[in-house]
N, C-alpha and C positions, 0 to 999 in steps of 0.2 A: 504494500500500500504506500502510495506516494504522499508527501506532506501537503498541507495547505499552508500557504505563506502570505503574510502581509508585509509588503516592502514599502518603506518610505523612499520614494524615488528622488526627492530633493529637486534642486534647481537644474535646468538644462545644463548649466556649467559643470555639473558633476561628470558629464560625459568627457570633458577635456581636462578637468581638474578634479580627479576622483577623490584624493585625500583618503582619510581613514575609512570613510564609508565605502568608497570604491574598493579598497583592499578587502573589507569584510564581504562585499558582494562577490568579489573574485573567489575568495575562499569558499563561500557558500556554493558558487557555481561549480567548483571542483567536485564537491560532494554530490550535487545534483546530477552532474553528467555521468558519474559512476552508476547512478541508479537508472539511467537510460529511459526516461519517460518517452512514451510514443507521441505525446503532444502536450501542449500547454494551453490552458484556458486562462485568459487574463480579464479581470474586471478593473478598469482604470478610472480614476477620478476625472480624467480628461475626455472621456466619452460619456456625456450626460444627455439624457433624453427623457421625455415625459412618459415613456413606457420602456419596456425592455426590447432591445434589438441585439441580434447576434450577427457577427460578420461571417460571410460565406465566401470570401475571396479564395481563389485557387493559389494565388501568390501574393504575399504581403510586401509592403514597402514602408519605409519610415516616413512619416509625415512630420515636417518641421513646424509644428503648431505653436510657434512662439516668435517673438521679434526683439530686436535690439541687442542681440548677442554677437560674439565674434563669428566671422565668416566660416571658421573651421567647423563650427557646429553644423552648419547647413550642408557640409559635404559628407556627413556621416550617413551610412546606409544600413538597412537591415532587411534583407530580401529573403526572409524565411518563407517556406511553403505555408499555405493555409490548409484547412481541412473542412470542406463542406459537410463531410460525414459527421465529424465531431459537432459542427454547428447544429446539425439536425438532432443529434443526441441531446445537446444542451437545451434546445427548444422543447423537446419532448419531456425531459426531466422537470424543467421549470413549470411548464404548463400543467403537468400532471400533479404538481404540488398545490395548485389552486391558492397561491399566496394572494391575498387581497391587493389589488393594484398591479399585479404581475401575472394576470391570468392568460395573457397573450404575449408571445415573443415574436416580434417581427424579424425579418431577415434583410441584410444589406450586403450586396455583392460588390460595393465600390469603395467603402471607407477604408483608408489605410490605417496603420498603427500609429497612435499618438505617442508623444514622448514618455507618457506614463507607462506605456507598454514596451516600446523598443529600447528605452534606456536600460532598465534592469535586465532585459533579455540579452543585451550586448555583453553584460557581465556574466550572466548565467550560462548562456549558450552562444558564445561569440562566433561560432562557425555558421550560425543561422541555418542549421540543418534539422531543427526540430519543428514540426508544424505548430502554428500558433493560431488560435481563434480568440477573438475579443468579444466580450459581452458588455453591452452598455450598462451604465449605472443610472437608475432612476433616483435622483436626489430628493424627490418629493415623498419617498417612502421612508418611514421612521427606522431607527436602528433595529427594532424588533422584526420588521419585515425583511430587512437586509439579512438578518440571521436566518430567517426561513428560506430565503433564496439560497443562502449558503448550504443549508441542510439539504435542499433539493439537489444541489450539485455534488454533495458528498460522495455518492456512488462512483463518480468519475475517478476518484482517488484510487479505487480498487480496480480500475480499468486501464491503468497505465497513464493517466492524465494528471499532470501537475496543476493544481488550482492555485493561481497567483493573483492576489488582490493588491493593487498599487495605489498609494495615496501619500499622505504625510501625517505623522503622529501629532504634530502641531503645524498650523498653516496660516500665518498672518503675514501676507506679503507686504503690507504697508510698513511693517516694522523691520523688514529687510533693509529698507532705506532709512538710515539715520539722518541726523541733521546735516552731516557732511557728505551725504551720498550713500551708495550701497556699502553695507558692512563687508568685512572680509568673510569669504565663504568658510574657510577653515581657521579656527583659532580665535574667533571673536568671543568676548565674555558672554556667558549664557545668562539670559534674563531670568530672574528668580521665578517668575510666574510659570515659565516653561517647566522647570523642575517640579513645581507644586502640582501642575496639571498632570504631567506624565506619571508622577509618583502615585497620585490618586488613581489614575487609569490602570496602572499595573496592579495596584492593590485590588481594585474592582475586578480585574481580569482573573487574578488568582482565586478570588472568591467564586466567580462564575465557573471557572474550570474545575474547582474542587467540588462544587455542589450541583452544577448544572443549572443553577438559578441565575438568569441574566437580567433580572429586574433592575438591579442597581446600575450595572454598566450601561444598559440601554437608556437610562435616565440621566446620562452624564451631563447633559446641558443644564439640568436643574441642580445637580448635586456636586459636580466636579468643580474645584476652585479654578477660577479664571477661564471657564470653558468657552465663553464667548470671545474672550481675548485670544485664546489659543486657536479657536476656529470661528472667525466672524461668520462664515458659512461652513457647513459641515461636510461638503462633498468629498473632501480629502480624508476624512475619518470614516465615512460610511463604508468604503471597501474593507476596512478592518472588521466590520461586523459580518460581512460576507465570509471572510476567512474564518472567523470564529464559528459561524454556523457550519461551515464545511468541516471544521475540527470536531464539533459536537456530534455531527453525523445525523443521518435521517431518523425521524421519529420512531420508525419501526425497529431501528437498530440492526445489527448484523450478528450472525452467530459468533460466539466467542473465539472459535478457532480461526475466524477470518480477521479479527481485530488484533493488530500487534500492540505491544506495550505502548501506552500513551505517554506523551511528554511534550514539552514546549520549551523552546530556547529563544532568548533575545540575542540575535547575532550582530546587530549594529545598534549603537546608542549615541553616536555623535550628535551634536546640535550644530547645524551649519548656520552661518550668519548670526549666530547667537539666539535665534528664535525658531528655526525650522528643525524640529526633532526628527532624527532619521531612524528611530526605533523600528526594527524589523524582527518579526516573530515567525518562527518555523514551528508549526503544529504537527505533531506525529500522532498516530493512533486515532481512535474514535471515542467519543463519550467524555466523561469527566476526566480531568487530567491532574497530575501533581503540580506543585507550585513551580514557578519559573526557575530555570537553571541560571547560573551566572552567565553574563554576557561572554561570548566567545570571540 
């Protein structure tokens, strides 16, 4: 069974100035390549839509969906294969789950991969030889519904598909730019509210994984300190809940012999620009899990 992963993809500059987070992603990629997934399903904060849509392209390409960055960024490519067959499987799984607000999954045969998808994939599978399918994020659905979508996708993990959710553990772009311009990407002093927010989130995650009760963590905007400062809008955190749902697994469960030992690790914890938390979580197994391991 392959893991479910939530990756904080950071600024597009990470692609040419990777720093500590890039090194952590490269190390994770070495592990993932040894496990030989047959395909990757990505839910990115940069494909948002008022319903769910799955991409059906035969061949992917990198979309440079940003502006104002060095020219070198726009030369980067990611021409991985797509998988219409996996897209059909994703559509069937999600529609069968009857999640309110996600009863129908549309299909799109044109949209390329946004940077929330191709940037982490360049670290994880740099040869671009693993088929990639992208599923849009509906930002109007609450965290609880995102978890249910993740639960619907959980069977893919036992079918050789890596479930990858891409966002940012904190995401306040206005604060990337200080009074004197853009902060330094790596090494800027971390704003205290970022530590307070992610500390609360990790504590709530441990509680959810230990008990299976996600009530507290899905209410993060009301309960977490500085939640609205950490996420003025929450589209970059919502993919985290999809990954959590895929980790908890489908409601009907799986036979014990099919479920490997459960666990979760935080494999990146840098804060770029002093405000963008790069926390990245790798969820193994299904169901309730033990507390987080130390960052690796």
